[in-house]
N, CA, C, O and the ligand as a Tripos MOL2 file, in Angstrom:
@<TRIPOS>MOLECULE
protein
  289   287    73     0     0
PROTEIN
NO_CHARGES

@<TRIPOS>ATOM
      1 N         -21.2790  -28.6060  109.3730 N.3       1 MET1
      2 CA        -20.7260  -29.0590  108.1170 C.3       1 MET1
      3 C         -21.7250  -29.9610  107.4050 C.2       1 MET1
      4 O         -22.3310  -30.8500  108.0040 O.2       1 MET1
      5 N         -21.8760  -29.7110  106.1370 N.am      2 LEU2
      6 CA        -22.7990  -30.5280  105.3490 C.3       2 LEU2
      7 C         -22.0740  -31.7410  104.8110 C.2       2 LEU2
      8 O         -20.9250  -31.6820  104.3720 O.2       2 LEU2
      9 N         -22.8040  -32.8480  104.8660 N.am      3 VAL3
     10 CA        -22.2120  -34.0950  104.3850 C.3       3 VAL3
     11 C         -22.7010  -34.3420  102.9580 C.2       3 VAL3
     12 O         -23.9020  -34.3220  102.6890 O.2       3 VAL3
     13 N         -21.7740  -34.5700  102.0710 N.am      4 ARG4
     14 CA        -22.1490  -34.8890  100.7080 C.3       4 ARG4
     15 C         -21.6980  -36.2950  100.4090 C.2       4 ARG4
     16 O         -20.7110  -36.5030   99.7040 O.2       4 ARG4
     17 N         -22.4080  -37.2490  100.9380 N.am      5 ALA5
     18 CA        -22.0480  -38.6300  100.7030 C.3       5 ALA5
     19 C         -22.3860  -39.0220   99.2610 C.2       5 ALA5
     20 O         -23.4110  -38.6140   98.7150 O.2       5 ALA5
     21 N         -21.5360  -39.7890   98.6840 N.am      6 SER6
     22 CA        -21.8790  -40.3180   97.3720 C.3       6 SER6
     23 C         -22.7990  -41.5160   97.5390 C.2       6 SER6
     24 O         -22.9610  -42.0510   98.6360 O.2       6 SER6
     25 N         -23.3800  -41.9140   96.4590 N.am      7 LEU7
     26 CA        -24.3250  -43.0040   96.5130 C.3       7 LEU7
     27 C         -23.5870  -44.3250   96.7750 C.2       7 LEU7
     28 O         -22.6420  -44.6790   96.0700 O.2       7 LEU7
     29 N         -24.0330  -45.0180   97.7800 N.am      8 ALA8
     30 CA        -23.3360  -46.2700   98.1670 C.3       8 ALA8
     31 C         -24.0440  -47.4850   97.5930 C.2       8 ALA8
     32 O         -25.2670  -47.5220   97.4620 O.2       8 ALA8
     33 N         -23.2320  -48.4710   97.2590 N.am      9 CYS9
     34 CA        -23.7690  -49.7340   96.7780 C.3       9 CYS9
     35 C         -24.5880  -50.4220   97.8570 C.2       9 CYS9
     36 O         -24.1860  -50.4650   99.0200 O.2       9 CYS9
     37 N         -25.7290  -50.9560   97.4690 N.am     10 THR10
     38 CA        -26.5920  -51.6150   98.4650 C.3      10 THR10
     39 C         -26.0600  -52.9770   98.8390 C.2      10 THR10
     40 O         -26.4940  -53.5570   99.8340 O.2      10 THR10
     41 N         -25.1260  -53.5020   98.0610 N.am     11 SER11
     42 CA        -24.5820  -54.8180   98.3340 C.3      11 SER11
     43 C         -23.3000  -54.7900   99.1660 C.2      11 SER11
     44 O         -23.1480  -55.5470  100.1260 O.2      11 SER11
     45 N         -22.3720  -53.8930   98.7740 N.am     12 CYS12
     46 CA        -21.0830  -53.8880   99.4760 C.3      12 CYS12
     47 C         -20.7360  -52.5260  100.0550 C.2      12 CYS12
     48 O         -19.6810  -52.3590  100.6660 O.2      12 CYS12
     49 N         -21.6080  -51.5650   99.8670 N.am     13 LEU13
     50 CA        -21.4480  -50.2110  100.4370 C.3      13 LEU13
     51 C         -20.3050  -49.4440   99.8540 C.2      13 LEU13
     52 O         -19.9090  -48.4190  100.4090 O.2      13 LEU13
     53 N         -19.7530  -49.9030   98.7450 N.am     14 ALA14
     54 CA        -18.7270  -49.1240   98.0550 C.3      14 ALA14
     55 C         -19.4320  -47.9630   97.3310 C.2      14 ALA14
     56 O         -20.6370  -48.0070   97.0820 O.2      14 ALA14
     57 N         -18.6610  -46.9450   97.0060 N.am     15 ASP15
     58 CA        -19.2120  -45.8420   96.2190 C.3      15 ASP15
     59 C         -19.5280  -46.3170   94.8120 C.2      15 ASP15
     60 O         -18.6920  -46.9440   94.1610 O.2      15 ASP15
     61 N         -20.7140  -46.0240   94.3500 N.am     16 VAL16
     62 CA        -21.0680  -46.4380   93.0090 C.3      16 VAL16
     63 C         -20.8470  -45.2810   92.0310 C.2      16 VAL16
     64 O         -20.7940  -44.1140   92.4190 O.2      16 VAL16
     65 N         -20.7240  -45.6390   90.7740 N.am     17 GLU17
     66 CA        -20.6910  -44.6340   89.7250 C.3      17 GLU17
     67 C         -22.1070  -44.5840   89.1310 C.2      17 GLU17
     68 O         -22.7830  -45.6090   89.0390 O.2      17 GLU17
     69 N         -22.5450  -43.3930   88.7320 N.am     18 TRP18
     70 CA        -23.9070  -43.2790   88.2230 C.3      18 TRP18
     71 C         -23.9590  -42.2790   87.0840 C.2      18 TRP18
     72 O         -23.1260  -41.3810   86.9600 O.2      18 TRP18
     73 N         -24.9660  -42.4750   86.2670 N.am     19 GLU19
     74 CA        -25.1980  -41.5440   85.1930 C.3      19 GLU19
     75 C         -26.6940  -41.3770   84.9810 C.2      19 GLU19
     76 O         -27.4720  -42.3000   85.2200 O.2      19 GLU19
     77 N         -27.0830  -40.2120   84.5370 N.am     20 VAL20
     78 CA        -28.4930  -39.9490   84.2670 C.3      20 VAL20
     79 C         -28.8350  -40.3890   82.8530 C.2      20 VAL20
     80 O         -28.1450  -40.0550   81.8900 O.2      20 VAL20
     81 N         -29.9230  -41.1500   82.7580 N.am     21 ARG21
     82 CA        -30.3700  -41.6330   81.4650 C.3      21 ARG21
     83 C         -31.7790  -41.1730   81.2140 C.2      21 ARG21
     84 O         -32.5280  -40.8980   82.1510 O.2      21 ARG21
     85 N         -32.1470  -41.0860   79.9470 N.am     22 GLY22
     86 CA        -33.5150  -40.7560   79.5870 C.3      22 GLY22
     87 C         -33.7580  -39.2810   79.5120 C.2      22 GLY22
     88 O         -32.9210  -38.4640   79.8980 O.2      22 GLY22
     89 N         -34.9420  -38.9500   78.9980 N.am     23 VAL23
     90 CA        -35.3140  -37.5600   78.9020 C.3      23 VAL23
     91 C         -35.7770  -37.0470   80.2460 C.2      23 VAL23
     92 O         -36.0150  -37.8440   81.1540 O.2      23 VAL23
     93 N         -35.9110  -35.7590   80.4030 N.am     24 ALA24
     94 CA        -36.2090  -35.1670   81.7040 C.3      24 ALA24
     95 C         -37.4840  -35.7180   82.3150 C.2      24 ALA24
     96 O         -37.5760  -35.8920   83.5310 O.2      24 ALA24
     97 N         -38.4840  -35.9960   81.4520 N.am     25 GLU25
     98 CA        -39.7770  -36.4490   81.9740 C.3      25 GLU25
     99 C         -39.7310  -37.8880   82.4300 C.2      25 GLU25
    100 O         -40.5780  -38.3180   83.2130 O.2      25 GLU25
    101 N         -38.7440  -38.6500   81.9480 N.am     26 GLU26
    102 CA        -38.6870  -40.0790   82.3040 C.3      26 GLU26
    103 C         -37.2350  -40.4470   82.5900 C.2      26 GLU26
    104 O         -36.7260  -41.4370   82.0630 O.2      26 GLU26
    105 N         -36.5820  -39.6660   83.4100 N.am     27 ALA27
    106 CA        -35.1740  -39.8990   83.6590 C.3      27 ALA27
    107 C         -34.9530  -40.8880   84.7650 C.2      27 ALA27
    108 O         -35.8020  -41.0640   85.6390 O.2      27 ALA27
    109 N         -33.8010  -41.5380   84.7280 N.am     28 GLU28
    110 CA        -33.3850  -42.3940   85.8140 C.3      28 GLU28
    111 C         -31.8880  -42.2960   85.9560 C.2      28 GLU28
    112 O         -31.1580  -42.0070   85.0080 O.2      28 GLU28
    113 N         -31.4620  -42.5450   87.1650 N.am     29 ALA29
    114 CA        -30.0270  -42.5830   87.4000 C.3      29 ALA29
    115 C         -29.5890  -44.0500   87.4200 C.2      29 ALA29
    116 O         -30.0070  -44.8300   88.2750 O.2      29 ALA29
    117 N         -28.7530  -44.3940   86.4750 N.am     30 HIS30
    118 CA        -28.2730  -45.7790   86.4170 C.3      30 HIS30
    119 C         -26.9800  -45.8810   87.2130 C.2      30 HIS30
    120 O         -25.9810  -45.2360   86.8960 O.2      30 HIS30
    121 N         -27.0240  -46.7050   88.2510 N.am     31 CYS31
    122 CA        -25.8890  -46.8050   89.1510 C.3      31 CYS31
    123 C         -25.2000  -48.1600   88.9810 C.2      31 CYS31
    124 O         -25.8660  -49.1940   88.9370 O.2      31 CYS31
    125 N         -23.8950  -48.1560   88.8880 N.am     32 SER32
    126 CA        -23.1500  -49.4090   88.8210 C.3      32 SER32
    127 C         -21.9890  -49.3740   89.8120 C.2      32 SER32
    128 O         -21.2930  -48.3660   89.9450 O.2      32 SER32
    129 N         -21.8000  -50.4770   90.4910 N.am     33 CYS33
    130 CA        -20.7620  -50.5570   91.5170 C.3      33 CYS33
    131 C         -19.4700  -51.1070   90.9220 C.2      33 CYS33
    132 O         -19.4530  -52.2210   90.3970 O.2      33 CYS33
    133 N         -18.3860  -50.3320   91.0020 N.am     34 PRO34
    134 CA        -17.1130  -50.8020   90.4590 C.3      34 PRO34
    135 C         -16.4980  -51.9300   91.2940 C.2      34 PRO34
    136 O         -15.5970  -52.6300   90.8320 O.2      34 PRO34
    137 N         -16.9820  -52.0980   92.5070 N.am     35 ALA35
    138 CA        -16.4030  -53.0900   93.4010 C.3      35 ALA35
    139 C         -17.0030  -54.4720   93.2050 C.2      35 ALA35
    140 O         -16.2710  -55.4570   93.1080 O.2      35 ALA35
    141 N         -18.3410  -54.5590   93.1450 N.am     36 CYS36
    142 CA        -18.9740  -55.8570   93.0850 C.3      36 CYS36
    143 C         -19.8180  -56.0410   91.8310 C.2      36 CYS36
    144 O         -20.2950  -57.1440   91.5610 O.2      36 CYS36
    145 N         -20.0060  -54.9710   91.0660 N.am     37 GLY37
    146 CA        -20.7290  -55.0880   89.8230 C.3      37 GLY37
    147 C         -22.2400  -54.9420   89.9160 C.2      37 GLY37
    148 O         -22.9450  -55.0360   88.9120 O.2      37 GLY37
    149 N         -22.7310  -54.7140   91.1280 N.am     38 ALA38
    150 CA        -24.1710  -54.5340   91.3160 C.3      38 ALA38
    151 C         -24.6550  -53.3070   90.5470 C.2      38 ALA38
    152 O         -23.9440  -52.3080   90.4360 O.2      38 ALA38
    153 N         -25.8740  -53.3980   90.0200 N.am     39 GLN39
    154 CA        -26.4200  -52.2710   89.3040 C.3      39 GLN39
    155 C         -27.8560  -52.0450   89.7660 C.2      39 GLN39
    156 O         -28.5640  -52.9820   90.1350 O.2      39 GLN39
    157 N         -28.2650  -50.7920   89.7370 N.am     40 ARG40
    158 CA        -29.6500  -50.4720   90.0240 C.3      40 ARG40
    159 C         -30.0010  -49.1450   89.3920 C.2      40 ARG40
    160 O         -29.1260  -48.3370   89.0830 O.2      40 ARG40
    161 N         -31.2620  -48.9340   89.2070 N.am     41 ASP41
    162 CA        -31.7350  -47.7070   88.5880 C.3      41 ASP41
    163 C         -32.6290  -46.9550   89.5540 C.2      41 ASP41
    164 O         -33.4950  -47.5380   90.2070 O.2      41 ASP41
    165 N         -32.4100  -45.6660   89.6350 N.am     42 LEU42
    166 CA        -33.2450  -44.8050   90.4710 C.3      42 LEU42
    167 C         -34.1030  -43.9510   89.5670 C.2      42 LEU42
    168 O         -33.5840  -43.2300   88.7150 O.2      42 LEU42
    169 N         -35.4130  -44.0240   89.7430 N.am     43 ILE43
    170 CA        -36.3080  -43.1940   88.9560 C.3      43 ILE43
    171 C         -36.2550  -41.7660   89.4730 C.2      43 ILE43
    172 O         -36.3650  -41.5210   90.6750 O.2      43 ILE43
    173 N         -36.0870  -40.8380   88.5610 N.am     44 LEU44
    174 CA        -35.9290  -39.4430   88.9630 C.3      44 LEU44
    175 C         -37.1260  -38.6330   88.4860 C.2      44 LEU44
    176 O         -37.6960  -38.9020   87.4290 O.2      44 LEU44
    177 N         -37.4920  -37.6450   89.2760 N.am     45 SER45
    178 CA        -38.4640  -36.6740   88.8120 C.3      45 SER45
    179 C         -37.7380  -35.7330   87.8510 C.2      45 SER45
    180 O         -36.5090  -35.6610   87.8680 O.2      45 SER45
    181 N         -38.4880  -35.0080   87.0110 N.am     46 PRO46
    182 CA        -37.8230  -34.0740   86.0870 C.3      46 PRO46
    183 C         -36.9220  -33.0900   86.8090 C.2      46 PRO46
    184 O         -35.8430  -32.7630   86.3140 O.2      46 PRO46
    185 N         -37.3350  -32.6240   87.9420 N.am     47 GLU47
    186 CA        -36.5080  -31.6840   88.7010 C.3      47 GLU47
    187 C         -35.2180  -32.3430   89.1860 C.2      47 GLU47
    188 O         -34.1450  -31.7420   89.1390 O.2      47 GLU47
    189 N         -35.3360  -33.5480   89.6380 N.am     48 GLN48
    190 CA        -34.1560  -34.2660   90.1150 C.3      48 GLN48
    191 C         -33.2020  -34.5140   88.9750 C.2      48 GLN48
    192 O         -31.9930  -34.3510   89.1400 O.2      48 GLN48
    193 N         -33.7100  -34.9050   87.8180 N.am     49 ALA49
    194 CA        -32.8840  -35.1590   86.6740 C.3      49 ALA49
    195 C         -32.1230  -33.8900   86.2450 C.2      49 ALA49
    196 O         -30.9420  -33.9310   85.9000 O.2      49 ALA49
    197 N         -32.8410  -32.7830   86.2830 N.am     50 LEU50
    198 CA        -32.2120  -31.5250   85.9090 C.3      50 LEU50
    199 C         -31.0960  -31.1840   86.8740 C.2      50 LEU50
    200 O         -30.0260  -30.7350   86.4610 O.2      50 LEU50
    201 N         -31.3380  -31.3920   88.1430 N.am     51 ARG51
    202 CA        -30.2890  -31.0980   89.1420 C.3      51 ARG51
    203 C         -29.0460  -31.9310   88.9000 C.2      51 ARG51
    204 O         -27.9250  -31.4270   88.9680 O.2      51 ARG51
    205 N         -29.2490  -33.1960   88.6190 N.am     52 LEU52
    206 CA        -28.0980  -34.0540   88.3880 C.3      52 LEU52
    207 C         -27.3410  -33.6680   87.1360 C.2      52 LEU52
    208 O         -26.1100  -33.6790   87.1090 O.2      52 LEU52
    209 N         -28.0880  -33.3250   86.0970 N.am     53 ARG53
    210 CA        -27.4470  -32.9990   84.8330 C.3      53 ARG53
    211 C         -26.5890  -31.7440   84.9400 C.2      53 ARG53
    212 O         -25.5780  -31.6260   84.2480 O.2      53 ARG53
    213 N         -26.9780  -30.8140   85.7940 N.am     54 ILE54
    214 CA        -26.2250  -29.5810   85.8980 C.3      54 ILE54
    215 C         -25.2530  -29.6220   87.0550 C.2      54 ILE54
    216 O         -24.7250  -28.5800   87.4440 O.2      54 ILE54
    217 N         -25.0080  -30.7560   87.6020 N.am     55 GLY55
    218 CA        -23.8970  -30.8650   88.5520 C.3      55 GLY55
    219 C         -24.3020  -31.1960   89.9780 C.2      55 GLY55
    220 O         -23.4710  -31.1120   90.8820 O.2      55 GLY55
    221 N         -25.5350  -31.5630   90.2020 N.am     56 GLY56
    222 CA        -25.9530  -31.9230   91.5350 C.3      56 GLY56
    223 C         -25.3490  -33.2290   91.9940 C.2      56 GLY56
    224 O         -24.7720  -33.9790   91.2060 O.2      56 GLY56
    225 N         -25.4840  -33.4810   93.2340 N.am     57 ARG57
    226 CA        -24.9370  -34.6900   93.8100 C.3      57 ARG57
    227 C         -26.0520  -35.5350   94.4150 C.2      57 ARG57
    228 O         -27.1060  -35.0220   94.7900 O.2      57 ARG57
    229 N         -25.8040  -36.8180   94.5010 N.am     58 LEU58
    230 CA        -26.7630  -37.6980   95.1410 C.3      58 LEU58
    231 C         -26.4350  -37.8420   96.6210 C.2      58 LEU58
    232 O         -25.2700  -37.9590   97.0000 O.2      58 LEU58
    233 N         -27.4510  -37.8320   97.4330 N.am     59 ALA59
    234 CA        -27.2410  -38.1040   98.8390 C.3      59 ALA59
    235 C         -27.0950  -39.6230   99.0710 C.2      59 ALA59
    236 O         -27.2870  -40.4250   98.1570 O.2      59 ALA59
    237 N         -26.7610  -39.9820  100.2750 N.am     60 SER60
    238 CA        -26.4930  -41.3820  100.5890 C.3      60 SER60
    239 C         -27.7250  -42.2470  100.4130 C.2      60 SER60
    240 O         -27.6060  -43.4590  100.2340 O.2      60 SER60
    241 N         -28.9170  -41.6420  100.4620 N.am     61 ASP61
    242 CA        -30.1310  -42.4150  100.2710 C.3      61 ASP61
    243 C         -30.5560  -42.4780   98.8210 C.2      61 ASP61
    244 O         -31.5930  -43.0530   98.4920 O.2      61 ASP61
    245 N         -29.7420  -41.8790   97.9440 N.am     62 GLY62
    246 CA        -30.0170  -41.9900   96.5370 C.3      62 GLY62
    247 C         -30.7840  -40.8240   95.9280 C.2      62 GLY62
    248 O         -31.0280  -40.8040   94.7220 O.2      62 GLY62
    249 N         -31.1660  -39.8490   96.7590 N.am     63 TRP63
    250 CA        -31.9180  -38.7250   96.2340 C.3      63 TRP63
    251 C         -30.9940  -37.5200   96.0230 C.2      63 TRP63
    252 O         -30.0800  -37.2920   96.8160 O.2      63 TRP63
    253 N         -31.2260  -36.7760   94.9910 N.am     64 PRO64
    254 CA        -30.3830  -35.6130   94.7430 C.3      64 PRO64
    255 C         -30.4610  -34.6000   95.8770 C.2      64 PRO64
    256 O         -31.5170  -34.3950   96.4760 O.2      64 PRO64
    257 N         -29.3540  -33.9890   96.1520 N.am     65 LEU65
    258 CA        -29.2820  -32.9830   97.1910 C.3      65 LEU65
    259 C         -29.8080  -31.6580   96.6710 C.2      65 LEU65
    260 O         -29.7220  -31.3860   95.4740 O.2      65 LEU65
    261 N         -30.3490  -30.8320   97.5520 N.am     66 PRO66
    262 CA        -30.8050  -29.5060   97.1420 C.3      66 PRO66
    263 C         -29.6300  -28.6470   96.7290 C.2      66 PRO66
    264 O         -28.4940  -28.8960   97.1310 O.2      66 PRO66
    265 N         -29.9090  -27.6260   95.9190 N.am     67 PRO67
    266 CA        -28.8220  -26.8070   95.3570 C.3      67 PRO67
    267 C         -27.9320  -26.1620   96.4000 C.2      67 PRO67
    268 O         -26.7520  -25.9220   96.1420 O.2      67 PRO67
    269 N         -28.4790  -25.8750   97.5820 N.am     68 ASP68
    270 CA        -27.6430  -25.1270   98.5550 C.3      68 ASP68
    271 C         -26.5630  -26.0020   99.1800 C.2      68 ASP68
    272 O         -25.7390  -25.5010   99.9450 O.2      68 ASP68
    273 N         -26.5480  -27.2810   98.8750 N.am     69 VAL69
    274 CA        -25.4610  -28.0950   99.3950 C.3      69 VAL69
    275 C         -24.5690  -28.6260   98.2740 C.2      69 VAL69
    276 O         -23.7240  -29.4920   98.4980 O.2      69 VAL69
    277 N         -24.7680  -28.0970   97.0680 N.am     70 TRP70
    278 CA        -23.9070  -28.5040   95.9480 C.3      70 TRP70
    279 C         -22.5480  -27.8640   96.1020 C.2      70 TRP70
    280 O         -22.4240  -26.7470   96.6040 O.2      70 TRP70
    281 N         -21.5370  -28.5770   95.6670 N.am     71 PRO71
    282 CA        -20.1970  -27.9780   95.6130 C.3      71 PRO71
    283 C         -20.1490  -26.9820   94.4990 C.2      71 PRO71
    284 O         -20.5940  -27.2610   93.3860 O.2      71 PRO71
    285 N         -19.6090  -25.8080   94.7870 N.am     72 LEU72
    286 CA        -19.5350  -24.7660   93.7800 C.3      72 LEU72
    287 C         -18.0760  -24.3760   93.5370 C.2      72 LEU72
    288 O         -17.8000  -23.5030   92.7140 O.2      72 LEU72
    289 ZN        -20.9900  -53.1600   95.3480 Zn       73 ZN73
@<TRIPOS>BOND
     1     1     2 1
     2     2     3 1
     3     3     4 2
     4     3     5 am
     5     5     6 1
     6     6     7 1
     7     7     8 2
     8     7     9 am
     9     9    10 1
    10    10    11 1
    11    11    12 2
    12    11    13 am
    13    13    14 1
    14    14    15 1
    15    15    16 2
    16    15    17 am
    17    17    18 1
    18    18    19 1
    19    19    20 2
    20    19    21 am
    21    21    22 1
    22    22    23 1
    23    23    24 2
    24    23    25 am
    25    25    26 1
    26    26    27 1
    27    27    28 2
    28    27    29 am
    29    29    30 1
    30    30    31 1
    31    31    32 2
    32    31    33 am
    33    33    34 1
    34    34    35 1
    35    35    36 2
    36    35    37 am
    37    37    38 1
    38    38    39 1
    39    39    40 2
    40    39    41 am
    41    41    42 1
    42    42    43 1
    43    43    44 2
    44    43    45 am
    45    45    46 1
    46    46    47 1
    47    47    48 2
    48    47    49 am
    49    49    50 1
    50    50    51 1
    51    51    52 2
    52    51    53 am
    53    53    54 1
    54    54    55 1
    55    55    56 2
    56    55    57 am
    57    57    58 1
    58    58    59 1
    59    59    60 2
    60    59    61 am
    61    61    62 1
    62    62    63 1
    63    63    64 2
    64    63    65 am
    65    65    66 1
    66    66    67 1
    67    67    68 2
    68    67    69 am
    69    69    70 1
    70    70    71 1
    71    71    72 2
    72    71    73 am
    73    73    74 1
    74    74    75 1
    75    75    76 2
    76    75    77 am
    77    77    78 1
    78    78    79 1
    79    79    80 2
    80    79    81 am
    81    81    82 1
    82    82    83 1
    83    83    84 2
    84    83    85 am
    85    85    86 1
    86    86    87 1
    87    87    88 2
    88    87    89 am
    89    89    90 1
    90    90    91 1
    91    91    92 2
    92    91    93 am
    93    93    94 1
    94    94    95 1
    95    95    96 2
    96    95    97 am
    97    97    98 1
    98    98    99 1
    99    99   100 2
   100    99   101 am
   101   101   102 1
   102   102   103 1
   103   103   104 2
   104   103   105 am
   105   105   106 1
   106   106   107 1
   107   107   108 2
   108   107   109 am
   109   109   110 1
   110   110   111 1
   111   111   112 2
   112   111   113 am
   113   113   114 1
   114   114   115 1
   115   115   116 2
   116   115   117 am
   117   117   118 1
   118   118   119 1
   119   119   120 2
   120   119   121 am
   121   121   122 1
   122   122   123 1
   123   123   124 2
   124   123   125 am
   125   125   126 1
   126   126   127 1
   127   127   128 2
   128   127   129 am
   129   129   130 1
   130   130   131 1
   131   131   132 2
   132   131   133 am
   133   133   134 1
   134   134   135 1
   135   135   136 2
   136   135   137 am
   137   137   138 1
   138   138   139 1
   139   139   140 2
   140   139   141 am
   141   141   142 1
   142   142   143 1
   143   143   144 2
   144   143   145 am
   145   145   146 1
   146   146   147 1
   147   147   148 2
   148   147   149 am
   149   149   150 1
   150   150   151 1
   151   151   152 2
   152   151   153 am
   153   153   154 1
   154   154   155 1
   155   155   156 2
   156   155   157 am
   157   157   158 1
   158   158   159 1
   159   159   160 2
   160   159   161 am
   161   161   162 1
   162   162   163 1
   163   163   164 2
   164   163   165 am
   165   165   166 1
   166   166   167 1
   167   167   168 2
   168   167   169 am
   169   169   170 1
   170   170   171 1
   171   171   172 2
   172   171   173 am
   173   173   174 1
   174   174   175 1
   175   175   176 2
   176   175   177 am
   177   177   178 1
   178   178   179 1
   179   179   180 2
   180   179   181 am
   181   181   182 1
   182   182   183 1
   183   183   184 2
   184   183   185 am
   185   185   186 1
   186   186   187 1
   187   187   188 2
   188   187   189 am
   189   189   190 1
   190   190   191 1
   191   191   192 2
   192   191   193 am
   193   193   194 1
   194   194   195 1
   195   195   196 2
   196   195   197 am
   197   197   198 1
   198   198   199 1
   199   199   200 2
   200   199   201 am
   201   201   202 1
   202   202   203 1
   203   203   204 2
   204   203   205 am
   205   205   206 1
   206   206   207 1
   207   207   208 2
   208   207   209 am
   209   209   210 1
   210   210   211 1
   211   211   212 2
   212   211   213 am
   213   213   214 1
   214   214   215 1
   215   215   216 2
   216   215   217 am
   217   217   218 1
   218   218   219 1
   219   219   220 2
   220   219   221 am
   221   221   222 1
   222   222   223 1
   223   223   224 2
   224   223   225 am
   225   225   226 1
   226   226   227 1
   227   227   228 2
   228   227   229 am
   229   229   230 1
   230   230   231 1
   231   231   232 2
   232   231   233 am
   233   233   234 1
   234   234   235 1
   235   235   236 2
   236   235   237 am
   237   237   238 1
   238   238   239 1
   239   239   240 2
   240   239   241 am
   241   241   242 1
   242   242   243 1
   243   243   244 2
   244   243   245 am
   245   245   246 1
   246   246   247 1
   247   247   248 2
   248   247   249 am
   249   249   250 1
   250   250   251 1
   251   251   252 2
   252   251   253 am
   253   253   254 1
   254   254   255 1
   255   255   256 2
   256   255   257 am
   257   257   258 1
   258   258   259 1
   259   259   260 2
   260   259   261 am
   261   261   262 1
   262   262   263 1
   263   263   264 2
   264   263   265 am
   265   265   266 1
   266   266   267 1
   267   267   268 2
   268   267   269 am
   269   269   270 1
   270   270   271 1
   271   271   272 2
   272   271   273 am
   273   273   274 1
   274   274   275 1
   275   275   276 2
   276   275   277 am
   277   277   278 1
   278   278   279 1
   279   279   280 2
   280   279   281 am
   281   281   282 1
   282   282   283 1
   283   283   284 2
   284   283   285 am
   285   285   286 1
   286   286   287 1
   287   287   288 2
@<TRIPOS>SUBSTRUCTURE
     1 MET1         2 RESIDUE 1 A MET
     2 LEU2         6 RESIDUE 1 A LEU
     3 VAL3        10 RESIDUE 1 A VAL
     4 ARG4        14 RESIDUE 1 A ARG
     5 ALA5        18 RESIDUE 1 A ALA
     6 SER6        22 RESIDUE 1 A SER
     7 LEU7        26 RESIDUE 1 A LEU
     8 ALA8        30 RESIDUE 1 A ALA
     9 CYS9        34 RESIDUE 1 A CYS
    10 THR10       38 RESIDUE 1 A THR
    11 SER11       42 RESIDUE 1 A SER
    12 CYS12       46 RESIDUE 1 A CYS
    13 LEU13       50 RESIDUE 1 A LEU
    14 ALA14       54 RESIDUE 1 A ALA
    15 ASP15       58 RESIDUE 1 A ASP
    16 VAL16       62 RESIDUE 1 A VAL
    17 GLU17       66 RESIDUE 1 A GLU
    18 TRP18       70 RESIDUE 1 A TRP
    19 GLU19       74 RESIDUE 1 A GLU
    20 VAL20       78 RESIDUE 1 A VAL
    21 ARG21       82 RESIDUE 1 A ARG
    22 GLY22       86 RESIDUE 1 A GLY
    23 VAL23       90 RESIDUE 1 A VAL
    24 ALA24       94 RESIDUE 1 A ALA
    25 GLU25       98 RESIDUE 1 A GLU
    26 GLU26      102 RESIDUE 1 A GLU
    27 ALA27      106 RESIDUE 1 A ALA
    28 GLU28      110 RESIDUE 1 A GLU
    29 ALA29      114 RESIDUE 1 A ALA
    30 HIS30      118 RESIDUE 1 A HIS
    31 CYS31      122 RESIDUE 1 A CYS
    32 SER32      126 RESIDUE 1 A SER
    33 CYS33      130 RESIDUE 1 A CYS
    34 PRO34      134 RESIDUE 1 A PRO
    35 ALA35      138 RESIDUE 1 A ALA
    36 CYS36      142 RESIDUE 1 A CYS
    37 GLY37      146 RESIDUE 1 A GLY
    38 ALA38      150 RESIDUE 1 A ALA
    39 GLN39      154 RESIDUE 1 A GLN
    40 ARG40      158 RESIDUE 1 A ARG
    41 ASP41      162 RESIDUE 1 A ASP
    42 LEU42      166 RESIDUE 1 A LEU
    43 ILE43      170 RESIDUE 1 A ILE
    44 LEU44      174 RESIDUE 1 A LEU
    45 SER45      178 RESIDUE 1 A SER
    46 PRO46      182 RESIDUE 1 A PRO
    47 GLU47      186 RESIDUE 1 A GLU
    48 GLN48      190 RESIDUE 1 A GLN
    49 ALA49      194 RESIDUE 1 A ALA
    50 LEU50      198 RESIDUE 1 A LEU
    51 ARG51      202 RESIDUE 1 A ARG
    52 LEU52      206 RESIDUE 1 A LEU
    53 ARG53      210 RESIDUE 1 A ARG
    54 ILE54      214 RESIDUE 1 A ILE
    55 GLY55      218 RESIDUE 1 A GLY
    56 GLY56      222 RESIDUE 1 A GLY
    57 ARG57      226 RESIDUE 1 A ARG
    58 LEU58      230 RESIDUE 1 A LEU
    59 ALA59      234 RESIDUE 1 A ALA
    60 SER60      238 RESIDUE 1 A SER
    61 ASP61      242 RESIDUE 1 A ASP
    62 GLY62      246 RESIDUE 1 A GLY
    63 TRP63      250 RESIDUE 1 A TRP
    64 PRO64      254 RESIDUE 1 A PRO
    65 LEU65      258 RESIDUE 1 A LEU
    66 PRO66      262 RESIDUE 1 A PRO
    67 PRO67      266 RESIDUE 1 A PRO
    68 ASP68      270 RESIDUE 1 A ASP
    69 VAL69      274 RESIDUE 1 A VAL
    70 TRP70      278 RESIDUE 1 A TRP
    71 PRO71      282 RESIDUE 1 A PRO
    72 LEU72      286 RESIDUE 1 A LEU
    73 ZN73       289 GROUP 0 **** ****
């Protein structure tokens, strides 16, 4: 079974909410924690940004998962 963990807050380990910002060449995932308010930005490669925009998921370490583990 594949694990699709959502991105966890580095402060309280709660699930964070995130959104992709910026153009594909300079994209980042802006993450905000609804539990403690912590925020951080993950710099994304163009490929990673594209994956997230079309429905990819972030792994627990903050990197987008490959397409074969996306929920379809
Ligand atoms: Zn938190």
